[in-house]
Backbone bond lengths (Angstrom), bond angles and torsions (degrees), N, CA, C in turn:
res aa  C-N    CA-C-N  psi(-1)  N-CA   C-N-CA  omega(-1)  CA-C   N-CA-C  phi
1 M - - - 1.461 - - 1.516 111.75 -
2 L 1.367 114.95 -41.67 1.455 118.56 -179.36 1.518 110.74 -65.17
3 K 1.346 115.83 -41.97 1.460 118.95 178.70 1.515 110.74 -63.22
4 A 1.321 116.26 -39.28 1.466 119.98 -179.89 1.520 110.36 -64.82
5 A 1.333 116.75 -40.52 1.461 120.32 179.50 1.518 111.13 -65.15
6 L 1.336 115.68 -41.98 1.462 119.20 178.03 1.515 111.65 -63.38
7 L 1.353 115.75 -38.01 1.452 120.13 179.62 1.526 110.64 -64.37
8 V 1.339 116.88 -40.31 1.457 120.53 177.72 1.523 110.70 -62.56
9 L 1.338 116.09 -43.59 1.466 119.99 179.67 1.515 111.28 -62.76
10 L 1.333 116.77 -41.98 1.458 120.38 179.20 1.518 111.40 -64.91
11 C 1.296 116.20 -39.57 1.467 120.14 179.11 1.526 110.71 -65.57
12 C 1.336 115.43 -41.20 1.466 119.02 178.98 1.513 110.92 -63.95
13 F 1.357 115.29 -41.60 1.460 118.69 179.55 1.524 110.60 -64.88
14 A 1.334 116.47 -42.19 1.456 120.18 -180.00 1.517 110.84 -62.63
15 A 1.320 116.49 -40.16 1.466 119.84 178.41 1.512 110.87 -65.76
16 H 1.340 115.43 -33.55 1.468 119.93 -177.76 1.521 111.41 -67.43
17 V 1.371 116.31 -39.11 1.463 119.76 -175.24 1.522 112.86 -100.38
18 S 1.308 117.97 0.43 1.458 119.67 -174.77 1.507 113.36 -80.30
19 G 1.312 117.61 -3.73 1.456 119.48 -179.68 1.500 113.22 108.71
20 R 1.334 118.37 -6.63 1.464 120.34 179.77 1.534 110.40 -68.26
21 T 1.333 115.09 -33.66 1.460 119.70 177.29 1.517 107.93 -120.50
22 E 1.305 117.21 110.14 1.456 121.73 178.57 1.518 109.74 -97.73
23 H 1.301 116.51 131.55 1.459 122.27 -179.74 1.527 108.67 -104.85
24 P 1.326 118.83 116.07 1.471 121.11 -177.54 1.527 111.81 -82.04
25 L 1.317 117.10 115.60 1.460 123.09 177.55 1.523 108.83 -103.23
26 L 1.332 116.60 127.24 1.460 121.68 174.92 1.523 107.71 -97.60
27 W 1.333 116.37 111.03 1.460 122.04 -179.38 1.528 109.09 -96.97
28 L 1.323 115.98 121.09 1.460 121.80 -177.10 1.528 109.47 -91.99
29 T 1.313 116.09 130.10 1.459 121.87 -175.19 1.512 110.74 -132.97
30 E 1.317 116.78 150.57 1.460 120.76 -179.78 1.513 111.97 -74.56
31 H 1.325 117.24 -17.73 1.458 120.91 -176.75 1.519 110.55 -107.75
32 A 1.317 115.95 153.85 1.454 120.49 177.10 1.523 109.01 -61.77
33 P 1.336 118.66 125.76 1.468 120.51 -177.11 1.518 111.95 -70.23
34 D 1.326 115.12 124.26 1.462 121.19 178.16 1.519 107.14 -153.00
35 Q 1.310 115.54 106.53 1.458 120.18 -175.19 1.522 112.65 -65.15
36 N 1.341 117.86 -17.22 1.451 120.49 -177.10 1.525 112.70 -86.67
37 L 1.332 117.11 -10.39 1.445 120.12 -179.77 1.522 110.62 -84.77
38 Q 1.329 115.39 156.00 1.452 120.29 172.94 1.523 108.59 -63.00
39 M 1.318 117.35 149.40 1.466 120.31 179.64 1.519 109.70 -55.66
40 L 1.320 115.55 133.98 1.459 120.39 -167.46 1.522 114.03 -92.00
41 D 1.304 118.23 -29.78 1.455 118.98 -176.54 1.518 110.22 -157.29
42 I 1.333 114.99 177.88 1.459 120.66 -176.79 1.523 111.14 -66.14
43 N 1.325 117.40 -31.89 1.460 121.72 177.30 1.527 110.14 -61.36
44 D 1.322 116.22 -47.54 1.460 120.78 -178.05 1.532 111.71 -68.85
45 S 1.344 116.65 -42.83 1.465 119.10 -176.20 1.532 111.98 -66.87
46 T 1.327 117.56 -36.98 1.466 119.05 177.48 1.523 111.23 -74.58
47 F 1.338 117.05 -38.67 1.468 118.38 -178.72 1.524 111.57 -65.01
48 R 1.308 118.32 -34.01 1.468 119.57 179.15 1.526 111.37 -63.01
49 L 1.332 116.86 -33.39 1.458 119.49 175.58 1.525 111.03 -70.42
50 L 1.334 116.47 -37.30 1.465 120.09 176.91 1.525 110.70 -69.15
51 E 1.315 116.12 -41.12 1.468 121.66 -177.93 1.529 111.29 -57.57
52 A 1.320 116.11 -36.03 1.473 120.23 -178.87 1.521 112.16 -63.66
53 Q 1.332 117.30 -17.97 1.463 121.53 -179.40 1.535 112.91 -93.37
54 L 1.320 117.26 -5.97 1.468 121.12 -172.09 1.522 111.14 -92.07
55 E 1.316 117.12 73.57 1.456 120.95 177.19 1.526 109.79 -66.22
56 G 1.310 116.22 138.79 1.452 120.90 179.86 1.515 113.68 81.02
57 V 1.324 117.41 5.56 1.461 122.08 179.26 1.523 109.08 -117.27
58 T 1.321 116.39 128.38 1.458 122.33 176.06 1.518 108.56 -103.00
59 V 1.329 116.89 118.77 1.464 121.86 -175.02 1.517 110.50 -99.58
60 S 1.317 115.91 128.82 1.463 121.74 168.24 1.523 107.01 -119.57
61 R 1.319 116.59 155.76 1.453 121.18 -175.67 1.521 110.79 -119.43
62 Q 1.325 115.02 147.29 1.461 121.02 176.61 1.521 108.85 -141.91
63 Q 1.315 116.17 134.38 1.452 120.30 178.82 1.525 109.99 -74.55
64 A 1.340 115.81 136.02 1.464 119.88 -179.12 1.520 109.15 -159.26
65 T 1.324 116.86 133.25 1.453 120.72 170.43 1.528 108.63 -68.97
66 T 1.320 116.71 171.66 1.461 120.36 179.20 1.529 111.27 -58.77
67 L 1.329 116.97 -42.86 1.461 120.74 -179.91 1.521 111.13 -65.89
68 R 1.327 116.64 -41.52 1.464 120.69 178.78 1.525 110.93 -66.79
69 A 1.339 116.03 -37.92 1.469 119.88 178.83 1.523 110.98 -61.76
70 A 1.325 116.87 -39.17 1.461 120.24 178.96 1.521 111.27 -59.72
71 K 1.319 116.68 -40.25 1.466 120.67 179.64 1.530 111.30 -70.74
72 L 1.320 116.81 -40.73 1.464 120.20 -178.86 1.533 111.36 -66.85
73 L 1.322 116.70 -34.98 1.458 119.36 179.06 1.524 112.14 -67.01
74 Q 1.308 116.42 -22.12 1.460 120.17 177.93 1.527 112.76 -92.30
75 S 1.334 116.88 -10.58 1.465 119.52 -177.68 1.524 113.35 -116.97
76 N 1.342 117.01 -20.34 1.463 120.53 -178.42 1.521 109.28 -115.43
77 P 1.325 119.15 112.97 1.472 121.85 -175.45 1.522 113.90 -67.19
78 H 1.337 117.58 -13.89 1.461 121.43 -176.52 1.530 112.86 -101.95
79 A 1.331 118.66 6.23 1.456 121.83 -171.12 1.524 112.53 -88.62
80 C 1.329 115.30 144.07 1.456 123.30 171.27 1.531 107.95 -141.54
81 V 1.321 115.58 153.47 1.462 121.09 177.33 1.520 107.60 -136.95
82 G 1.320 117.27 149.95 1.453 120.98 -176.80 1.512 113.61 -114.42
83 N 1.331 114.51 171.19 1.457 123.16 172.70 1.524 112.53 58.58
84 K 1.338 116.87 52.07 1.461 121.89 178.04 1.538 109.86 -121.57
85 L 1.331 115.41 137.64 1.455 119.00 174.52 1.535 109.49 -62.22
86 P 1.328 118.44 139.99 1.472 121.08 -176.75 1.527 112.25 -81.65
87 L 1.325 116.71 62.57 1.455 121.60 -178.77 1.526 110.50 -75.08
88 P 1.323 118.03 143.67 1.471 120.38 -179.75 1.526 113.01 -54.13
89 A 1.336 117.55 -39.31 1.464 120.42 -178.38 1.525 111.89 -63.67
90 R 1.314 116.71 -24.69 1.463 119.74 -177.98 1.523 112.52 -76.64
91 R 1.325 117.26 -7.72 1.458 119.26 174.43 1.521 110.72 -71.00
92 D 1.325 116.68 -13.91 1.463 120.08 171.61 1.525 111.05 -70.48
93 W 1.326 116.24 -25.45 1.468 120.33 178.09 1.518 111.10 -72.09
94 G 1.336 115.41 -40.51 1.452 117.90 -174.16 1.508 111.98 167.68
95 L 1.322 116.42 -142.20 1.453 124.23 -173.54 1.519 110.04 -103.46
96 I 1.337 117.10 129.33 1.461 122.28 -177.29 1.527 109.31 -103.26
97 S 1.315 116.34 133.94 1.464 120.59 179.85 1.528 110.85 -63.30
98 H 1.335 115.26 147.29 1.470 120.12 176.04 1.527 110.22 -71.70
99 Q 1.316 116.40 -41.04 1.454 121.15 179.94 1.525 110.24 -92.50
100 P 1.322 117.96 145.95 1.464 119.27 174.83 1.527 111.06 -74.50
101 Q 1.304 115.07 147.95 1.469 120.57 172.14 1.525 109.95 -79.47
102 V 1.327 116.40 -38.05 1.463 121.91 -178.87 1.535 109.35 -138.72
103 I 1.328 114.43 158.88 1.461 122.68 178.84 1.519 108.66 -125.68
104 F 1.340 115.94 133.92 1.458 121.30 178.52 1.521 110.11 -126.04
105 P 1.345 117.04 146.89 1.466 118.24 162.11 1.522 108.70 -65.06
106 G 1.324 116.37 161.77 1.461 120.26 -177.20 1.521 113.72 -60.83
107 L 1.327 114.93 160.65 1.458 121.72 176.68 1.525 110.50 -63.83
108 R 1.338 115.60 152.52 1.453 121.18 179.76 1.523 109.94 -131.11
109 L 1.316 115.27 159.96 1.459 121.63 174.53 1.523 107.64 -99.32
110 Y 1.335 115.85 126.59 1.462 121.77 -176.90 1.519 111.03 -109.69
111 V 1.334 114.72 145.50 1.455 122.70 176.51 1.530 107.11 -144.51
112 L 1.323 116.80 146.89 1.462 119.59 175.36 1.524 109.22 -66.32
113 Q 1.333 115.96 139.35 1.458 120.31 -178.98 1.527 111.83 -59.26
114 S 1.322 116.27 -27.55 1.466 121.43 -178.26 1.530 113.06 -83.23
115 S 1.327 117.62 -5.10 1.458 121.17 -175.65 1.528 111.83 -70.79
116 G 1.323 115.81 143.50 1.456 120.87 175.48 1.514 113.28 -70.62
117 L 1.336 117.50 -8.31 1.463 121.63 179.09 1.528 113.01 -80.05
118 V 1.336 117.73 -13.38 1.461 120.98 -174.67 1.529 112.63 -58.45
119 P 1.343 120.19 -49.75 1.471 118.84 -179.92 1.529 112.92 -59.33
120 W 1.328 116.88 -38.83 1.471 120.95 179.07 1.526 110.71 -64.36
121 L 1.335 117.28 -44.11 1.462 120.99 179.66 1.528 111.21 -66.20
122 Q 1.315 116.76 -37.50 1.458 120.26 178.05 1.527 110.91 -64.30
123 Q 1.314 115.97 -37.76 1.460 119.76 178.26 1.531 111.02 -66.32
124 L 1.332 116.92 -41.27 1.459 120.94 -179.49 1.524 112.63 -66.72
125 S 1.329 116.50 -27.68 1.472 120.87 -175.64 1.520 112.04 -110.29
126 A 1.312 117.37 24.10 1.465 120.60 -174.20 1.524 112.33 -63.62
127 T 1.322 117.56 -38.27 1.470 120.13 -173.86 1.526 113.85 -117.41
128 K 1.329 118.04 -8.39 1.462 120.61 -177.76 1.525 109.59 -158.53
129 P 1.332 117.64 167.50 1.475 119.36 179.47 1.524 111.94 -56.14
130 L 1.295 115.37 148.64 1.462 121.95 -178.64 1.525 110.31 -66.53
131 S 1.323 116.66 136.12 1.463 121.53 179.62 1.519 110.03 -99.96
132 L 1.332 116.86 120.60 1.459 120.19 176.40 1.524 110.29 -64.54
133 Q 1.324 117.10 -35.10 1.460 120.63 177.35 1.531 110.34 -56.92
134 R 1.315 116.43 -44.59 1.468 120.46 -179.62 1.527 110.72 -66.18
135 L 1.323 116.96 -37.81 1.469 120.60 177.86 1.526 111.03 -61.44
136 L 1.325 115.86 -48.34 1.458 119.86 -175.90 1.527 112.17 -69.82
137 D 1.326 116.88 -26.09 1.457 120.60 179.49 1.524 112.72 -84.99
138 S 1.320 117.03 -8.54 1.464 120.44 -176.98 1.528 110.72 -77.71
139 N 1.309 114.92 169.90 1.465 121.10 176.69 1.522 112.13 -95.68
140 Q 1.327 116.12 5.86 1.463 121.07 -179.51 1.521 110.11 -69.34
141 R 1.320 116.09 140.70 1.469 121.33 178.07 1.526 109.50 -90.05
142 F 1.317 116.48 127.25 1.463 122.00 176.69 1.519 108.28 -163.61
143 K 1.324 115.18 165.06 1.465 122.54 173.40 1.524 107.38 -120.24
144 L 1.331 115.72 119.18 1.461 122.28 -177.53 1.520 109.51 -103.65
145 G 1.315 117.43 126.23 1.456 122.29 -178.40 1.523 112.67 -104.03
146 F 1.333 115.36 143.27 1.462 121.28 175.33 1.525 108.19 -157.35
147 A 1.318 116.18 163.13 1.463 121.98 -177.48 1.517 109.88 -89.79
148 A 1.321 117.55 121.42 1.466 121.36 177.01 1.525 109.28 -73.23
149 G 1.321 116.17 149.60 1.461 120.19 178.38 1.511 113.55 88.09
150 R 1.324 117.60 -13.12 1.455 121.33 174.96 1.521 109.34 -97.00
151 S 1.317 116.34 160.46 1.456 120.57 174.36 1.518 108.87 -108.36
152 Y 1.322 115.55 135.39 1.459 122.43 176.24 1.531 111.31 -107.38
153 G 1.308 116.85 13.46 1.450 121.74 -175.79 1.519 109.86 101.59
154 D 1.329 115.82 157.97 1.464 120.88 -172.63 1.524 113.35 -55.57
155 K 1.327 117.37 -48.14 1.466 120.53 -174.69 1.522 111.79 -65.94
156 L 1.318 117.52 -48.31 1.460 120.05 -178.98 1.527 111.21 -68.25
157 D 1.321 117.60 -39.36 1.468 120.20 178.49 1.519 110.47 -58.91
158 R 1.306 116.10 -43.90 1.462 120.71 -178.31 1.532 110.79 -64.46
159 L 1.318 117.34 -41.58 1.461 120.55 -179.91 1.525 111.31 -66.84
160 L 1.317 116.96 -40.67 1.463 119.89 -178.73 1.527 111.44 -68.41
161 K 1.321 116.79 -31.91 1.462 120.11 178.67 1.516 112.09 -76.68
162 Q 1.324 116.86 -28.75 1.461 121.08 -174.73 1.524 112.40 -109.71
163 A 1.334 117.30 19.64 1.466 120.51 -179.33 1.526 110.12 -56.46
164 P 1.342 117.74 135.95 1.463 120.11 -176.16 1.521 114.17 -65.38
165 G 1.316 117.23 -30.92 1.465 118.99 -179.62 1.513 111.44 -127.42
166 E 1.332 117.15 110.87 1.463 119.75 -178.14 1.521 111.96 -64.43
167 S 1.338 116.55 -22.48 1.464 119.30 179.72 1.522 111.66 -65.15
168 Q 1.354 116.72 -17.69 1.458 120.32 177.41 1.521 112.47 -75.72
169 L 1.326 117.58 -19.75 1.454 121.80 -167.60 1.519 112.14 -111.15
170 F 1.332 114.24 146.37 1.458 120.46 171.03 1.516 107.63 -135.65
171 S 1.319 117.00 124.56 1.461 120.84 178.64 1.516 109.88 -125.78
172 R 1.324 114.17 156.17 1.459 120.25 179.77 1.512 108.13 -145.53
173 S 1.330 115.94 140.89 1.458 120.32 178.16 1.524 108.96 -127.03
174 G 1.325 115.09 163.26 1.454 120.56 179.07 1.512 110.89 121.01
175 P 1.334 117.18 177.37 1.462 121.30 179.38 1.524 111.30 -57.12
176 D 1.319 116.60 136.15 1.463 123.47 177.40 1.518 111.82 56.37
177 D 1.335 116.71 38.93 1.460 119.61 178.89 1.524 111.68 -61.92
178 A 1.335 117.03 -35.39 1.464 120.05 179.18 1.523 111.15 -62.80
179 G 1.331 116.49 -43.97 1.463 120.00 179.65 1.514 112.02 -63.55
180 A 1.333 117.10 -40.65 1.461 120.85 -179.49 1.524 111.10 -65.57
181 I 1.330 117.12 -41.89 1.462 120.42 -179.99 1.531 110.63 -68.99
182 L 1.343 117.18 -37.14 1.468 119.39 176.84 1.523 111.22 -63.20
183 Q 1.339 117.23 -36.07 1.461 120.60 176.18 1.522 110.07 -61.29
184 M 1.322 117.52 -47.02 1.463 121.87 179.54 1.530 110.78 -62.74
185 F 1.330 116.24 -41.90 1.458 120.96 179.54 1.526 110.68 -61.83
186 S 1.325 116.98 -44.48 1.466 120.76 -177.41 1.523 111.68 -64.70
187 R 1.335 117.54 -26.32 1.462 121.81 179.94 1.522 112.97 -92.48
188 G 1.332 116.35 1.63 1.447 120.04 178.34 1.510 114.92 79.71
189 R 1.331 117.93 12.92 1.467 120.78 -179.92 1.525 111.55 -77.95
190 I 1.310 117.27 -21.74 1.463 121.85 167.65 1.529 106.69 -128.35
191 D 1.326 116.14 148.61 1.464 120.56 -171.93 1.518 113.50 -89.05
192 L 1.322 116.00 -39.54 1.457 121.96 -174.77 1.521 110.14 -127.50
193 L 1.313 115.57 155.35 1.458 120.32 -175.44 1.518 109.55 -144.95
194 I 1.328 116.64 133.97 1.471 121.55 172.23 1.524 107.41 -101.06
195 E 1.341 115.79 122.90 1.467 117.61 -176.64 1.523 110.24 -163.86
196 Y 1.341 114.28 165.91 1.457 121.26 173.92 1.529 109.74 -78.92
197 P 1.341 117.83 144.90 1.468 119.54 -179.84 1.521 113.81 -56.76
198 N 1.325 117.56 -39.69 1.467 118.95 -177.73 1.520 112.47 -68.59
199 V 1.334 117.16 -33.17 1.464 120.61 179.14 1.522 110.15 -67.72
200 V 1.323 116.64 -43.68 1.459 120.61 178.59 1.519 110.44 -61.51
201 Q 1.318 116.11 -46.33 1.465 119.51 -179.91 1.524 111.53 -60.96
202 H 1.324 116.51 -43.79 1.467 121.58 -176.42 1.524 111.66 -61.05
203 Y 1.328 116.96 -48.33 1.460 119.61 -174.60 1.524 113.06 -79.46
204 L 1.325 118.11 -37.73 1.457 119.13 179.09 1.525 111.51 -66.67
205 A 1.336 116.28 -31.45 1.470 119.79 179.23 1.520 112.25 -65.80
206 Q 1.329 118.13 -18.61 1.460 121.73 -179.67 1.530 112.74 -86.10
207 L 1.334 117.60 -9.47 1.461 120.53 -177.91 1.523 110.72 -79.04
208 P 1.338 117.34 147.21 1.480 120.47 178.42 1.529 111.83 -57.71
209 Q 1.340 115.98 -39.69 1.459 121.13 176.16 1.534 108.05 -126.94
210 Q 1.314 115.29 108.89 1.458 119.93 -176.20 1.522 110.12 -80.06
211 P 1.331 118.52 119.43 1.462 120.32 -178.19 1.530 111.70 -74.30
212 A 1.322 115.74 151.69 1.463 120.29 174.71 1.524 108.98 -77.16
213 V 1.327 116.94 132.11 1.457 121.22 -178.16 1.522 109.66 -125.89
214 K 1.316 114.89 158.36 1.460 121.64 174.42 1.517 107.06 -126.45
215 S 1.319 117.26 142.84 1.468 120.18 -178.25 1.522 110.84 -127.28
216 F 1.326 114.48 156.09 1.458 122.20 -179.24 1.526 108.86 -132.93
217 A 1.332 115.80 135.25 1.464 119.81 173.39 1.517 109.37 -64.38
218 L 1.325 116.80 143.91 1.463 121.88 -179.24 1.526 110.49 -103.70
219 A 1.323 115.52 131.07 1.461 120.31 -178.72 1.519 111.80 -62.72
220 E 1.334 117.50 -29.04 1.464 121.28 -176.36 1.526 113.45 -88.04
221 S 1.322 117.90 2.23 1.463 120.94 179.13 1.524 110.07 -109.23
222 P 1.343 118.76 131.68 1.465 120.72 177.92 1.528 111.34 -61.83
223 T 1.322 115.85 159.61 1.458 120.38 177.38 1.518 110.95 -62.01
224 T 1.326 116.00 -37.55 1.463 121.81 179.91 1.523 109.64 -122.51
225 L 1.323 115.75 134.26 1.460 121.08 174.84 1.526 108.46 -120.01
226 P 1.332 117.97 112.75 1.459 120.70 -179.25 1.530 111.84 -89.68
227 G 1.302 116.23 138.22 1.457 121.14 174.05 1.526 109.63 -102.88
228 H 1.327 117.47 115.97 1.461 122.58 -175.68 1.533 111.10 -101.76
229 I 1.320 114.94 167.93 1.461 122.46 174.09 1.526 108.42 -96.05
230 I 1.327 116.24 137.82 1.466 121.74 174.74 1.524 107.77 -121.58
231 C 1.320 116.96 129.15 1.461 122.31 176.70 1.527 109.90 -119.05
232 A 1.315 115.31 157.98 1.462 120.87 178.43 1.529 110.42 -56.35
233 D 1.324 116.12 144.01 1.475 121.09 -179.84 1.527 108.95 -82.75
234 T 1.313 114.49 70.39 1.460 122.98 -179.10 1.526 108.08 -138.74
235 S 1.320 116.67 172.02 1.469 119.15 177.61 1.525 110.41 -62.52
236 E 1.345 116.33 -37.57 1.463 119.77 177.08 1.521 110.77 -65.92
237 G 1.337 116.26 -43.12 1.456 120.03 179.25 1.517 112.30 -61.46
238 R 1.330 117.38 -40.33 1.464 121.00 177.71 1.528 110.63 -64.32
239 F 1.330 115.99 -38.83 1.463 119.69 177.82 1.522 110.72 -62.20
240 F 1.338 116.89 -48.36 1.460 120.46 -178.61 1.531 111.48 -64.61
241 L 1.330 116.54 -41.38 1.459 119.19 -178.24 1.524 111.10 -65.25
242 A 1.329 117.07 -38.37 1.466 119.91 177.68 1.527 110.74 -63.36
243 R 1.330 116.29 -42.03 1.469 119.96 178.84 1.527 111.39 -65.92
244 L 1.328 116.36 -40.50 1.466 120.46 -179.68 1.525 111.27 -69.36
245 E 1.320 117.31 -37.88 1.466 120.90 176.69 1.531 110.30 -61.33
246 Y 1.327 115.82 -43.71 1.462 119.91 178.84 1.525 110.58 -63.57
247 A 1.332 116.35 -40.89 1.468 120.54 178.97 1.531 110.87 -63.10
248 I 1.339 117.42 -42.21 1.466 120.61 178.65 1.525 110.42 -61.53
249 S 1.336 116.79 -44.07 1.467 120.77 -179.90 1.521 111.47 -57.28
250 S 1.324 116.02 -38.30 1.457 120.86 -177.95 1.528 112.47 -81.10
251 V 1.329 116.06 -52.36 1.466 120.43 -171.34 1.525 111.87 -71.98
252 S 1.326 118.30 -29.56 1.465 120.49 -179.26 1.519 112.37 -64.01
253 K 1.323 117.67 -18.36 1.465 121.40 178.11 1.527 111.51 -82.91
254 Q 1.323 117.51 -3.83 1.457 121.73 -177.96 1.533 110.69 -99.55
255 C 1.333 115.54 146.04 1.462 120.40 179.82 1.521 111.88 -59.23
256 A 1.329 117.02 -30.84 1.464 120.33 -177.27 1.523 111.43 -61.30
257 Y 1.341 116.91 -33.81 1.463 119.56 -178.57 1.531 110.65 -74.00
258 L 1.323 116.43 -39.58 1.465 119.57 173.72 1.526 110.10 -63.18
259 D 1.329 116.70 -43.43 1.469 120.20 179.52 1.522 111.48 -61.80
260 A 1.357 116.52 -34.00 1.463 120.40 177.86 1.529 111.22 -64.13
261 H 1.327 116.74 -23.87 1.462 121.35 172.53 1.534 110.57 -81.35
262 L 1.336 115.92 -52.55 1.459 121.16 -169.68 1.528 112.70 -61.81
263 R 1.322 117.90 -32.98 1.463 118.93 -175.46 1.517 113.08 -64.90
264 W 1.331 116.71 -14.65 1.464 119.93 -179.06 1.527 112.16 -97.65
265 F 1.335 116.71 5.14 1.458 120.12 -179.06 1.522 110.20 -124.81
266 S 1.311 115.91 150.36 1.462 120.86 177.47 1.527 109.08 -67.33
267 P 1.331 117.68 151.11 1.475 120.75 -176.46 1.522 114.17 -55.10
268 D 1.331 117.76 -29.82 1.465 118.98 -178.12 1.529 112.52 -68.86
269 L 1.339 117.67 -13.37 1.462 121.60 178.12 1.529 112.93 -102.13
270 H 1.339 117.83 -2.79 1.457 120.67 -174.01 1.524 112.65 -63.59
271 S 1.317 117.57 -41.52 1.458 120.18 -179.13 1.523 111.05 -64.93
272 E 1.340 116.63 -44.94 1.464 120.67 179.00 1.522 110.73 -62.59
273 L 1.329 116.51 -44.35 1.460 119.92 -177.82 1.525 111.24 -66.31
274 T 1.329 117.95 -39.27 1.462 121.01 179.29 1.528 111.02 -62.60
275 Q 1.316 117.23 -38.79 1.471 120.21 176.87 1.531 111.02 -64.65
276 L 1.330 116.11 -42.99 1.465 119.82 177.63 1.527 110.38 -62.98
277 Y 1.322 117.21 -40.63 1.463 123.44 179.63 1.533 110.27 -62.00
278 N 1.343 116.58 -47.48 1.467 120.25 -179.70 1.530 111.62 -60.36
279 T 1.312 116.42 -39.45 1.460 120.46 179.32 1.519 111.06 -65.99
280 A 1.338 116.46 -41.26 1.463 120.72 -176.20 1.523 112.07 -71.73
281 Y 1.334 117.23 -39.49 1.463 119.78 -171.61 1.531 113.95 -108.90
282 G 1.325 116.89 3.03 1.464 118.88 178.38 1.513 113.37 67.32
283 T 1.320 116.61 31.93 1.471 121.62 -179.93 1.527 109.77 -102.23
284 N 1.314 115.69 -179.97 1.465 120.49 -177.46 1.527 110.23 -139.91
285 F 1.320 115.86 47.41 1.469 120.07 179.76 1.524 110.27 -75.24
């Protein structure tokens, strides 16, 4: 009887994943979906490895900013989005994965090497990570750029919203906001930039003449920033999140998933990132 019951369960599972029932997953991405383009970012490169494990799931993609994704997750029961910080407020959007989809070193403050602000920043960070709070409270004149609609973590978000002088800040939202702000930064139209190391490397490498930059660790940014998957708080969303969690558990143990991270970072960060990766996923690369 037990063998017969197990056989029935196996048959049901096989029928479920054999293609008889296709589950449509809407994957929200910051970039315009085009399967013919080279993978655009770490979110896309890691998700493609996860997607290959999702038997019985049909994935379609839709471009959406962070703000738009929040609305779609509340209106579309089949929607999921990746690479989001697991902030408490985002639980209003839906269900957050327990495991991260991606791992990043902390955010950094960037300045052009040729900027007159470099000696001042070096003095402020001589003995400890640079404090954004101290920067914003100073009398120094500068323009700080960041992407609106994104989260940089609780501490940085709070400081950027409550900055004493709005004239110090420049924000931009919309598709490819990071690329647009990096263009302005490279031309000296903004003095300082808060960004992930891999994002800076990716966009500056596309410029005809890549400017020399200097970066500083930020006291208000954690050493590790995990990007999680969020799915709609529906029965479909729970199904997709369970499948994606299982895929992460499996694929994260493979070198290909680590490589999907490393290719977006400069070689000098590979050792640090690998240590962060091993801690997050219980691996030993």
